[in-house]
MDAnalysis code that builds the backbone (N, CA, C; Angstrom):
import MDAnalysis as mda
import numpy as np

u = mda.Universe.empty(603, n_residues=201, atom_resindex=np.repeat(np.arange(201), 3), trajectory=True)
u.add_TopologyAttr("name", ["N", "CA", "C"] * 201)
u.add_TopologyAttr("resid", np.arange(1, 202))
u.add_TopologyAttr("resname", ["UNK", "UNK", "UNK", "UNK", "UNK", "UNK", "UNK", "UNK", "UNK", "UNK", "UNK", "UNK", "UNK", "UNK", "UNK", "UNK", "UNK", "UNK", "UNK", "UNK", "UNK", "UNK", "UNK", "UNK", "UNK", "UNK", "UNK", "UNK", "UNK", "UNK", "UNK", "UNK", "UNK", "UNK", "UNK", "UNK", "UNK", "UNK", "UNK", "UNK", "UNK", "UNK", "UNK", "UNK", "UNK", "UNK", "UNK", "UNK", "UNK", "UNK", "UNK", "UNK", "UNK", "UNK", "UNK", "UNK", "UNK", "UNK", "UNK", "UNK", "UNK", "UNK", "UNK", "UNK", "UNK", "UNK", "UNK", "UNK", "UNK", "UNK", "UNK", "UNK", "UNK", "UNK", "UNK", "UNK", "UNK", "UNK", "UNK", "UNK", "UNK", "UNK", "UNK", "UNK", "UNK", "UNK", "UNK", "UNK", "UNK", "UNK", "UNK", "UNK", "UNK", "UNK", "UNK", "UNK", "UNK", "UNK", "UNK", "UNK", "UNK", "UNK", "UNK", "UNK", "UNK", "UNK", "UNK", "UNK", "UNK", "UNK", "UNK", "UNK", "UNK", "UNK", "UNK", "UNK", "UNK", "UNK", "UNK", "UNK", "UNK", "UNK", "UNK", "UNK", "UNK", "UNK", "UNK", "UNK", "UNK", "UNK", "UNK", "UNK", "UNK", "UNK", "UNK", "UNK", "UNK", "UNK", "UNK", "UNK", "UNK", "UNK", "UNK", "UNK", "UNK", "UNK", "UNK", "UNK", "UNK", "UNK", "UNK", "UNK", "UNK", "UNK", "UNK", "UNK", "UNK", "UNK", "UNK", "UNK", "UNK", "UNK", "UNK", "UNK", "UNK", "UNK", "UNK", "UNK", "UNK", "UNK", "UNK", "UNK", "UNK", "UNK", "UNK", "UNK", "UNK", "UNK", "UNK", "UNK", "UNK", "UNK", "UNK", "UNK", "UNK", "UNK", "UNK", "UNK", "UNK", "UNK", "UNK", "UNK", "UNK", "UNK", "UNK", "UNK", "UNK", "UNK", "UNK", "UNK", "UNK"])
u.atoms.positions = np.array([
    [15.687, 20.975, -4.250],
    [14.119, 20.270, -4.556],
    [14.555, 18.750, -4.471],
    [13.625, 18.011, -3.739],
    [13.781, 16.776, -3.292],
    [13.849, 15.902, -4.469],
    [14.430, 14.765, -4.284],
    [14.548, 13.812, -5.465],
    [13.494, 12.651, -5.186],
    [13.679, 11.599, -6.049],
    [12.603, 10.800, -5.996],
    [13.060, 9.338, -5.291],
    [12.574, 8.980, -4.238],
    [13.007, 7.732, -3.726],
    [12.318, 6.614, -4.341],
    [13.073, 5.415, -4.609],
    [12.826, 4.233, -5.497],
    [12.205, 3.216, -4.595],
    [11.193, 2.550, -5.137],
    [10.436, 1.341, -4.494],
    [9.902, 0.362, -5.383],
    [9.418, -0.755, -4.776],
    [8.827, -1.844, -5.463],
    [7.629, -2.431, -4.815],
    [6.727, -3.204, -5.415],
    [5.851, -3.963, -4.649],
    [5.562, -5.307, -5.143],
    [5.447, -6.102, -4.364],
    [5.252, -7.657, -4.599],
    [4.042, -8.415, -4.106],
    [3.962, -9.487, -4.480],
    [2.853, -10.343, -3.757],
    [3.361, -11.847, -4.106],
    [2.464, -12.891, -3.909],
    [2.872, -14.337, -4.066],
    [3.164, -14.538, -5.628],
    [2.753, -13.662, -6.532],
    [3.262, -13.917, -7.932],
    [4.434, -13.874, -8.116],
    [5.202, -12.939, -7.375],
    [6.693, -12.850, -7.487],
    [7.515, -14.015, -6.992],
    [6.984, -14.959, -6.122],
    [7.634, -16.162, -5.377],
    [8.726, -15.474, -4.532],
    [9.971, -16.122, -4.620],
    [10.819, -15.641, -3.637],
    [11.724, -14.557, -4.309],
    [11.882, -13.567, -3.557],
    [12.289, -12.171, -3.761],
    [13.618, -12.017, -3.394],
    [14.511, -11.631, -4.124],
    [16.028, -11.163, -3.695],
    [16.163, -9.598, -3.104],
    [15.728, -9.622, -1.832],
    [15.694, -8.274, -1.276],
    [17.004, -7.731, -1.032],
    [17.847, -8.424, -0.930],
    [19.539, -7.923, -0.671],
    [19.907, -7.167, -2.276],
    [19.501, -7.948, -3.308],
    [19.892, -7.613, -4.756],
    [19.074, -6.313, -5.034],
    [17.725, -6.342, -4.543],
    [17.009, -4.775, -4.718],
    [17.371, -3.838, -3.836],
    [17.872, -4.099, -2.760],
    [18.472, -3.124, -1.887],
    [19.703, -2.500, -2.667],
    [20.554, -3.481, -2.985],
    [22.055, -3.007, -3.716],
    [21.599, -2.086, -4.795],
    [20.360, -2.435, -5.772],
    [20.448, -1.777, -7.027],
    [19.592, -0.327, -6.493],
    [19.418, -0.071, -5.378],
    [18.922, 1.383, -5.119],
    [17.234, 1.358, -4.950],
    [16.646, 0.063, -4.296],
    [15.400, 0.047, -3.898],
    [15.321, 0.548, -2.389],
    [14.562, 1.648, -2.108],
    [14.831, 2.250, -0.623],
    [13.403, 1.737, 0.282],
    [12.213, 1.372, -0.412],
    [10.909, 1.090, 0.056],
    [10.376, 0.014, -0.893],
    [9.395, -0.759, -0.074],
    [8.688, -1.875, -0.662],
    [7.532, -2.109, 0.052],
    [6.492, -2.546, -0.915],
    [5.200, -2.875, -0.112],
    [4.915, -4.481, -0.615],
    [4.712, -5.554, 0.380],
    [4.170, -6.825, 0.072],
    [2.941, -6.972, 0.531],
    [2.144, -7.829, -0.345],
    [1.000, -8.084, -0.082],
    [0.854, -8.911, 1.127],
    [-0.182, -8.600, 1.989],
    [-0.243, -9.480, 3.089],
    [-1.649, -10.416, 3.192],
    [-2.480, -9.775, 2.778],
    [-4.129, -10.472, 2.937],
    [-4.764, -10.027, 1.658],
    [-5.861, -10.674, 1.762],
    [-7.060, -10.482, 0.645],
    [-8.261, -11.012, 1.263],
    [-9.312, -10.016, 1.387],
    [-10.386, -10.446, 1.878],
    [-10.394, -10.637, 3.239],
    [-11.283, -11.492, 3.587],
    [-11.374, -11.837, 5.210],
    [-10.517, -13.057, 5.478],
    [-10.205, -13.752, 4.654],
    [-9.403, -15.156, 5.046],
    [-8.170, -15.463, 4.332],
    [-7.918, -14.722, 3.336],
    [-6.652, -15.193, 2.404],
    [-5.398, -14.273, 3.124],
    [-4.380, -15.155, 3.166],
    [-3.214, -14.783, 3.637],
    [-2.178, -15.100, 2.518],
    [-1.228, -13.958, 2.146],
    [-0.395, -14.375, 1.179],
    [0.861, -15.126, 1.791],
    [0.981, -16.388, 1.134],
    [2.100, -17.473, 1.667],
    [3.599, -16.881, 1.692],
    [3.880, -15.996, 0.958],
    [5.104, -15.051, 0.977],
    [5.314, -14.125, 2.060],
    [4.294, -13.611, 2.429],
    [4.227, -12.327, 3.161],
    [5.353, -12.205, 4.488],
    [5.175, -13.167, 5.177],
    [6.259, -13.180, 6.397],
    [7.682, -13.312, 5.898],
    [8.011, -14.021, 5.022],
    [9.443, -14.071, 4.284],
    [9.749, -12.797, 3.669],
    [8.848, -12.157, 3.105],
    [8.952, -10.714, 2.517],
    [9.117, -9.645, 3.503],
    [8.506, -9.793, 4.488],
    [8.451, -9.068, 5.424],
    [9.965, -8.880, 6.200],
    [10.359, -10.174, 6.320],
    [11.458, -10.373, 7.241],
    [12.821, -9.946, 6.161],
    [12.661, -10.209, 5.073],
    [13.655, -9.922, 3.938],
    [13.556, -8.307, 3.817],
    [12.642, -7.686, 3.679],
    [12.642, -6.250, 3.684],
    [13.530, -5.549, 4.783],
    [12.990, -6.014, 6.108],
    [13.701, -5.584, 7.243],
    [15.149, -5.831, 7.122],
    [15.561, -7.061, 6.982],
    [16.906, -7.591, 6.718],
    [17.769, -6.647, 5.996],
    [17.018, -6.186, 5.028],
    [17.774, -5.670, 3.876],
    [17.912, -3.949, 3.939],
    [17.272, -3.502, 5.067],
    [17.076, -2.092, 5.434],
    [16.225, -1.348, 4.396],
    [15.235, -2.012, 3.943],
    [14.286, -1.430, 2.958],
    [12.883, -1.098, 3.813],
    [12.726, 0.245, 3.724],
    [11.440, 0.784, 4.286],
    [10.192, -0.364, 4.064],
    [9.686, -0.877, 5.339],
    [8.562, -1.924, 5.060],
    [7.222, -1.557, 4.990],
    [6.617, -2.065, 3.855],
    [5.188, -1.641, 3.568],
    [4.413, -2.884, 3.479],
    [3.235, -3.022, 4.148],
    [2.529, -4.240, 3.854],
    [0.995, -3.632, 3.134],
    [0.389, -4.453, 2.452],
    [-0.809, -4.026, 1.960],
    [-1.970, -4.991, 1.965],
    [-3.162, -4.691, 1.923],
    [-4.475, -5.662, 1.870],
    [-5.118, -5.264, 0.630],
    [-5.345, -6.504, 0.009],
    [-6.161, -6.427, -1.323],
    [-7.567, -6.174, -1.037],
    [-8.306, -5.251, -1.370],
    [-9.731, -5.059, -0.677],
    [-10.844, -5.990, -1.328],
    [-11.702, -6.526, -0.712],
    [-12.608, -7.065, -1.260],
    [-14.036, -6.467, -0.903],
    [-14.581, -5.420, -1.409],
    [-15.689, -4.719, -0.783],
    [-16.873, -5.442, -0.643],
    [-17.032, -6.480, -0.979],
    [-18.298, -7.307, -1.119],
    [-18.250, -7.918, 0.452],
    [-17.123, -7.958, 1.192],
    [-17.122, -8.425, 2.558],
    [-16.932, -7.443, 3.425],
    [-16.764, -7.896, 4.657],
    [-16.942, -7.240, 5.977],
    [-15.557, -6.188, 6.198],
    [-15.546, -4.806, 6.148],
    [-14.368, -4.458, 6.175],
    [-13.604, -4.263, 7.666],
    [-14.597, -4.508, 8.560],
    [-13.907, -4.653, 9.820],
    [-13.125, -6.003, 10.126],
    [-13.913, -7.113, 9.696],
    [-13.320, -8.315, 9.558],
    [-12.039, -8.270, 8.846],
    [-11.954, -7.909, 7.542],
    [-10.754, -7.677, 6.707],
    [-9.942, -6.882, 7.445],
    [-10.058, -5.931, 8.074],
    [-8.980, -4.967, 8.598],
    [-8.461, -5.801, 9.938],
    [-8.960, -6.670, 10.725],
    [-8.569, -7.526, 11.626],
    [-7.660, -8.507, 11.186],
    [-8.112, -9.105, 10.073],
    [-7.460, -10.195, 9.490],
    [-5.878, -9.674, 9.072],
    [-5.982, -8.464, 8.654],
    [-4.703, -7.843, 7.967],
    [-3.823, -7.642, 9.093],
    [-4.466, -6.913, 10.218],
    [-3.429, -6.511, 11.160],
    [-2.952, -7.935, 12.112],
    [-3.862, -8.872, 12.198],
    [-3.420, -10.055, 12.848],
    [-2.149, -10.665, 12.035],
    [-2.152, -10.668, 10.677],
    [-1.165, -11.386, 9.818],
    [0.123, -10.597, 9.749],
    [-0.264, -9.238, 9.958],
    [1.275, -8.295, 10.289],
    [1.842, -8.616, 11.451],
    [0.976, -8.935, 12.422],
    [1.517, -9.112, 13.997],
    [2.155, -10.569, 13.717],
    [1.680, -11.346, 13.075],
    [2.301, -12.878, 13.325],
    [3.409, -12.994, 12.476],
    [3.627, -11.860, 11.538],
    [4.948, -11.946, 10.871],
    [6.024, -11.231, 11.684],
    [5.596, -10.769, 12.684],
    [6.782, -9.730, 13.304],
    [6.304, -8.358, 13.887],
    [5.151, -7.872, 13.312],
    [4.723, -6.804, 13.738],
    [5.381, -5.555, 13.276],
    [4.633, -4.355, 13.632],
    [4.961, -3.068, 13.225],
    [6.115, -2.616, 13.843],
    [7.177, -1.813, 13.157],
    [8.298, -1.157, 13.999],
    [8.152, 0.137, 13.399],
    [9.098, 1.262, 14.001],
    [8.856, 2.731, 13.667],
    [9.150, 2.601, 12.179],
    [8.160, 3.390, 11.372],
    [8.393, 4.139, 10.048],
    [7.637, 2.913, 9.091],
    [7.117, 1.812, 9.516],
    [6.632, 0.879, 8.730],
    [5.258, 1.438, 8.108],
    [4.868, 1.019, 6.872],
    [3.845, 1.652, 6.194],
    [2.549, 0.444, 6.156],
    [1.385, 0.993, 5.743],
    [0.174, 0.247, 5.407],
    [-0.540, 1.021, 4.453],
    [-1.124, -0.102, 3.557],
    [-1.755, 0.443, 2.180],
    [-2.949, -0.561, 2.178],
    [-4.022, 0.202, 1.419],
    [-5.143, -0.416, 1.048],
    [-5.206, -0.647, -0.227],
    [-5.264, -1.743, -0.993],
    [-5.188, -1.908, -2.403],
    [-6.633, -1.999, -2.942],
    [-7.265, -0.787, -3.337],
    [-8.468, -0.660, -3.971],
    [-8.768, -0.496, -5.407],
    [-8.967, -1.434, -5.932],
    [-8.876, -1.678, -7.503],
    [-9.894, -2.422, -8.086],
    [-10.938, -3.268, -6.849],
    [-12.013, -3.777, -7.742],
    [-13.240, -3.658, -6.804],
    [-14.545, -3.474, -7.579],
    [-15.732, -3.055, -6.883],
    [-16.575, -4.476, -6.183],
    [-15.941, -5.471, -6.737],
    [-16.674, -6.816, -6.351],
    [-18.244, -6.506, -6.503],
    [-18.482, -6.138, -7.424],
    [-19.956, -5.961, -8.043],
    [-20.583, -4.958, -7.093],
    [-19.963, -4.259, -6.182],
    [-20.706, -3.166, -5.358],
    [-20.681, -1.761, -5.951],
    [-21.849, -0.889, -5.894],
    [-22.110, 0.137, -6.210],
    [-20.674, 1.208, -5.933],
    [-20.446, 2.267, -6.442],
    [-19.282, 2.915, -5.995],
    [-19.213, 3.631, -4.623],
    [-20.555, 4.015, -4.170],
    [-20.547, 4.449, -2.786],
    [-20.611, 3.436, -1.770],
    [-20.704, 2.099, -2.133],
    [-20.540, 0.926, -1.239],
    [-19.030, 0.787, -0.994],
    [-18.320, 0.750, -2.043],
    [-16.877, 0.563, -2.248],
    [-16.309, 1.833, -1.400],
    [-16.576, 2.847, -1.390],
    [-15.914, 3.874, -0.701],
    [-16.220, 3.878, 0.669],
    [-17.492, 3.327, 0.972],
    [-17.970, 3.164, 2.450],
    [-17.179, 2.121, 2.989],
    [-16.905, 1.079, 2.315],
    [-16.086, 0.030, 2.810],
    [-14.678, 0.382, 2.977],
    [-14.010, 1.282, 2.130],
    [-12.731, 1.690, 2.241],
    [-12.637, 2.521, 3.578],
    [-13.464, 3.489, 3.563],
    [-13.380, 4.338, 4.644],
    [-13.400, 3.488, 5.915],
    [-14.336, 2.529, 6.289],
    [-14.411, 1.806, 7.406],
    [-13.099, 0.884, 7.755],
    [-12.678, 0.254, 6.468],
    [-11.421, -0.363, 6.758],
    [-10.385, 0.418, 7.269],
    [-10.086, 1.817, 6.616],
    [-8.957, 2.583, 6.949],
    [-9.161, 3.025, 8.610],
    [-10.504, 3.261, 8.953],
    [-10.816, 3.785, 10.162],
    [-10.189, 2.660, 11.266],
    [-10.674, 1.293, 11.057],
    [-10.395, 0.338, 11.920],
    [-8.789, 0.005, 12.068],
    [-8.038, 0.286, 10.747],
    [-6.990, -0.125, 10.766],
    [-6.150, 1.018, 11.557],
    [-6.592, 2.306, 11.429],
    [-5.705, 3.431, 11.811],
    [-6.095, 3.514, 13.274],
    [-7.190, 3.199, 13.749],
    [-7.538, 3.218, 15.152],
    [-6.722, 2.097, 16.150],
    [-6.298, 0.836, 15.228],
    [-6.114, -0.117, 16.022],
    [-4.435, -0.107, 15.996],
    [-3.797, 0.476, 14.786],
    [-2.310, 0.359, 14.514],
    [-1.784, 1.802, 14.952],
    [-2.429, 2.991, 14.665],
    [-1.847, 4.320, 14.636],
    [-1.402, 4.605, 13.534],
    [-1.543, 4.080, 12.346],
    [-1.009, 4.100, 11.091],
    [-2.227, 4.535, 10.016],
    [-1.761, 5.929, 9.545],
    [-2.969, 6.301, 8.470],
    [-2.359, 5.596, 7.145],
    [-3.268, 4.646, 6.508],
    [-3.106, 3.801, 5.464],
    [-2.950, 4.711, 4.071],
    [-2.061, 4.293, 3.275],
    [-2.234, 4.514, 1.757],
    [-3.375, 4.341, 1.126],
    [-3.913, 4.627, 0.072],
    [-4.653, 4.088, -0.887],
    [-4.218, 3.968, -2.035],
    [-4.036, 2.656, -2.518],
    [-3.464, 2.342, -3.923],
    [-4.705, 2.223, -4.698],
    [-4.696, 2.863, -5.829],
    [-5.975, 2.812, -6.860],
    [-5.291, 3.304, -8.074],
    [-6.384, 3.353, -9.212],
    [-5.996, 3.870, -10.551],
    [-7.004, 4.962, -10.825],
    [-6.472, 5.806, -11.779],
    [-7.379, 6.938, -12.085],
    [-8.991, 6.681, -12.416],
    [-9.335, 5.795, -13.429],
    [-10.785, 5.504, -13.764],
    [-11.352, 5.100, -12.794],
    [-10.843, 4.121, -11.935],
    [-11.522, 3.757, -10.505],
    [-12.041, 4.707, -9.683],
    [-11.063, 5.748, -9.189],
    [-11.151, 6.873, -8.319],
    [-12.300, 7.871, -9.085],
    [-12.003, 7.988, -10.216],
    [-12.942, 9.091, -10.786],
    [-14.295, 8.549, -11.056],
    [-14.632, 7.235, -10.906],
    [-16.153, 6.834, -10.924],
    [-16.680, 6.903, -9.500],
    [-15.989, 7.560, -8.603],
    [-16.628, 7.690, -7.397],
    [-16.363, 6.479, -6.154],
    [-15.345, 5.397, -6.526],
    [-15.089, 4.420, -5.675],
    [-14.176, 5.010, -4.330],
    [-13.639, 6.049, -4.464],
    [-12.711, 6.711, -3.407],
    [-13.248, 7.847, -2.747],
    [-14.549, 8.069, -2.851],
    [-15.316, 9.241, -2.167],
    [-14.892, 9.192, -0.617],
    [-14.355, 10.319, -0.037],
    [-14.293, 10.476, 1.355],
    [-12.737, 10.073, 1.559],
    [-11.901, 9.563, 0.781],
    [-10.754, 9.152, 1.303],
    [-9.565, 9.926, 1.071],
    [-9.800, 11.290, 0.998],
    [-8.621, 12.363, 0.406],
    [-7.757, 12.518, 1.770],
    [-8.136, 12.094, 2.929],
    [-7.233, 12.467, 3.962],
    [-6.137, 11.253, 4.203],
    [-6.189, 10.350, 3.228],
    [-5.416, 9.269, 3.097],
    [-4.264, 9.475, 1.923],
    [-3.024, 9.240, 2.409],
    [-2.127, 9.521, 1.224],
    [-2.440, 8.673, 0.118],
    [-2.330, 9.037, -1.307],
    [-2.661, 8.305, -2.807],
    [-1.378, 7.605, -3.104],
    [-1.561, 6.413, -3.218],
    [-0.608, 5.535, -4.107],
    [-1.136, 5.238, -5.312],
    [-0.989, 6.090, -6.424],
    [-1.426, 5.999, -7.689],
    [-0.801, 5.156, -8.828],
    [-1.541, 4.114, -9.157],
    [-1.119, 3.247, -10.262],
    [-1.261, 4.012, -11.658],
    [-0.259, 4.582, -12.400],
    [-0.286, 5.087, -13.587],
    [0.895, 4.823, -14.174],
    [0.940, 3.543, -14.770],
    [2.292, 3.062, -15.611],
    [2.327, 3.719, -16.708],
    [1.279, 4.560, -17.438],
    [1.559, 5.224, -18.880],
    [1.676, 6.956, -18.581],
    [2.101, 7.076, -17.352],
    [2.792, 8.750, -16.951],
    [3.950, 8.462, -16.980],
    [4.753, 9.642, -17.293],
    [6.109, 9.808, -16.952],
    [6.541, 9.683, -15.290],
    [7.483, 9.058, -14.907],
    [7.890, 8.997, -13.583],
    [7.465, 9.939, -12.815],
    [6.816, 9.946, -11.693],
    [6.888, 11.201, -10.767],
    [5.937, 12.340, -11.353],
    [5.194, 12.066, -12.379],
    [4.095, 12.729, -12.979],
    [2.808, 12.474, -13.322],
    [2.289, 11.687, -12.598],
    [0.764, 11.070, -12.601],
    [-0.218, 11.901, -12.700],
    [-1.355, 11.784, -13.519],
    [-2.394, 12.407, -13.279],
    [-3.206, 12.074, -12.059],
    [-3.555, 13.275, -11.270],
    [-4.121, 12.825, -9.991],
    [-5.613, 12.805, -9.824],
    [-6.455, 11.815, -9.659],
    [-7.930, 11.854, -9.472],
    [-8.631, 12.230, -8.283],
    [-9.745, 12.764, -8.471],
    [-10.671, 13.338, -7.257],
    [-10.693, 12.046, -6.548],
    [-10.830, 12.302, -5.247],
    [-10.764, 13.443, -4.421],
    [-9.538, 14.158, -3.843],
    [-8.540, 13.478, -4.368],
    [-7.023, 14.014, -4.096],
    [-6.614, 15.033, -4.902],
    [-5.589, 16.007, -4.234],
    [-5.008, 16.906, -4.737],
    [-3.721, 16.925, -5.298],
    [-3.109, 15.876, -4.619],
    [-1.932, 15.334, -5.141],
    [-1.441, 13.885, -4.618],
    [-0.192, 13.347, -5.319],
    [-0.072, 12.057, -5.341],
    [1.153, 11.854, -4.137],
    [1.286, 10.906, -3.322],
    [2.328, 10.348, -2.396],
    [3.023, 9.468, -2.920],
    [2.825, 8.379, -3.554],
    [3.418, 7.364, -4.298],
    [3.161, 7.344, -5.657],
    [3.860, 6.979, -6.564],
    [3.437, 6.836, -8.045],
    [3.908, 5.316, -8.529],
    [3.199, 4.514, -8.814],
    [3.645, 3.129, -9.353],
    [3.762, 3.467, -10.988],
    [4.936, 3.374, -11.424],
    [5.086, 4.108, -12.813],
    [5.416, 3.022, -13.732],
    [5.755, 1.587, -13.227],
    [6.144, 0.554, -14.195],
    [5.455, -0.794, -13.617],
    [5.393, -1.722, -14.495],
    [4.708, -2.991, -13.838],
    [5.472, -4.184, -14.419],
    [6.404, -3.955, -14.943],
    [7.094, -5.252, -15.874],
    [8.727, -4.834, -15.533],
    [9.481, -5.807, -15.320],
    [9.331, -7.088, -14.771],
    [8.722, -7.107, -13.298],
    [8.864, -5.921, -12.444],
    [8.261, -5.875, -11.223],
    [7.507, -4.518, -11.003],
    [6.786, -4.391, -10.272],
    [5.865, -3.158, -10.109],
    [6.911, -2.278, -9.463],
    [7.160, -0.895, -9.987],
    [8.355, -0.031, -9.603],
    [7.472, 1.147, -9.232],
    [7.895, 1.794, -8.069],
    [7.251, 2.956, -7.396],
    [8.281, 4.167, -7.201],
    [7.752, 5.377, -7.081],
    [8.432, 6.434, -6.732],
    [7.711, 7.332, -5.572],
    [8.640, 7.726, -4.596],
    [8.057, 8.786, -3.559],
    [8.675, 9.899, -3.769],
    [8.089, 10.890, -3.666],
    [8.985, 12.307, -3.733],
    [9.248, 12.919, -2.594],
    [10.295, 12.603, -2.229],
    [10.992, 12.856, -0.956],
    [12.228, 12.171, -0.369],
    [12.138, 12.187, 0.963],
    [13.512, 11.236, 1.385],
    [13.002, 10.232, 2.239],
    [13.700, 9.505, 2.620],
    [13.333, 8.225, 3.467],
    [12.859, 8.665, 4.650],
    [13.445, 9.613, 5.395],
    [12.900, 10.388, 6.552],
    [11.584, 10.924, 6.212],
    [11.267, 11.392, 5.098],
    [10.014, 11.742, 4.833],
    [8.808, 10.795, 4.897],
    [9.308, 9.673, 4.220],
    [8.329, 8.586, 4.010],
    [8.094, 7.794, 5.188],
    [9.177, 7.647, 6.047],
    [9.042, 6.937, 7.415],
    [8.178, 7.641, 8.226],
    [8.092, 9.018, 8.053],
    [7.315, 9.848, 9.015],
    [5.659, 9.641, 8.694],
    [5.304, 8.975, 7.616],
    [3.986, 8.546, 7.165],
    [3.607, 6.993, 7.879],
    [4.513, 6.769, 8.445],
    [4.350, 5.085, 8.912],
    [4.230, 5.050, 10.395],
    [4.407, 3.935, 10.853],
    [4.201, 3.666, 12.309],
    [5.089, 4.316, 13.342],
    [4.584, 4.620, 14.351],
    [5.289, 5.732, 15.558],
    [4.768, 5.110, 16.740],
    [5.609, 4.455, 17.246],
    [5.294, 3.603, 18.790],
    [4.898, 4.626, 19.865],
    [5.193, 5.936, 19.636],
    [5.030, 6.832, 20.866],
    [3.498, 6.986, 21.184],
])
């Protein structure tokens, strides 16, 4: 039986991150916030991207969705930010943080997310993870996203045993704790995880 690979996720709220220390403590993968909406760039992203890579941590970048805005514009802003920080290398991961409706109806949020993912996947070759939580998905905000791997925020579930919302049938990453830093697990090996990331072929 495969074990659990341990990871964290960070944003500008954490400030300077000791990536070497996290690597020594067993962190194997991480996601750092890159962008939000159509024009916000996390000021710590480039430093985090370099820090993860230098510490041999599987690198992930995420975009905080603002469904009221234009999904194509937000996707291009995200990809430009990742390129400016050094770009994608083999095994790097991408995620869409989908947790606010921005006043939009569930079907509009889901349409936004499908479009963002389509643009990112077409331009980068990487199938994004969808980060969300159970009640948000259950309300219909994630309709049509089942082809994308689920990164489920469920800090009240036992580690590696989250409840899976529709439209998914299984989880890929479980965010099981959020204090003092967001902690995640992936059910599989480092090689299994990087297979879900960027492949330059």
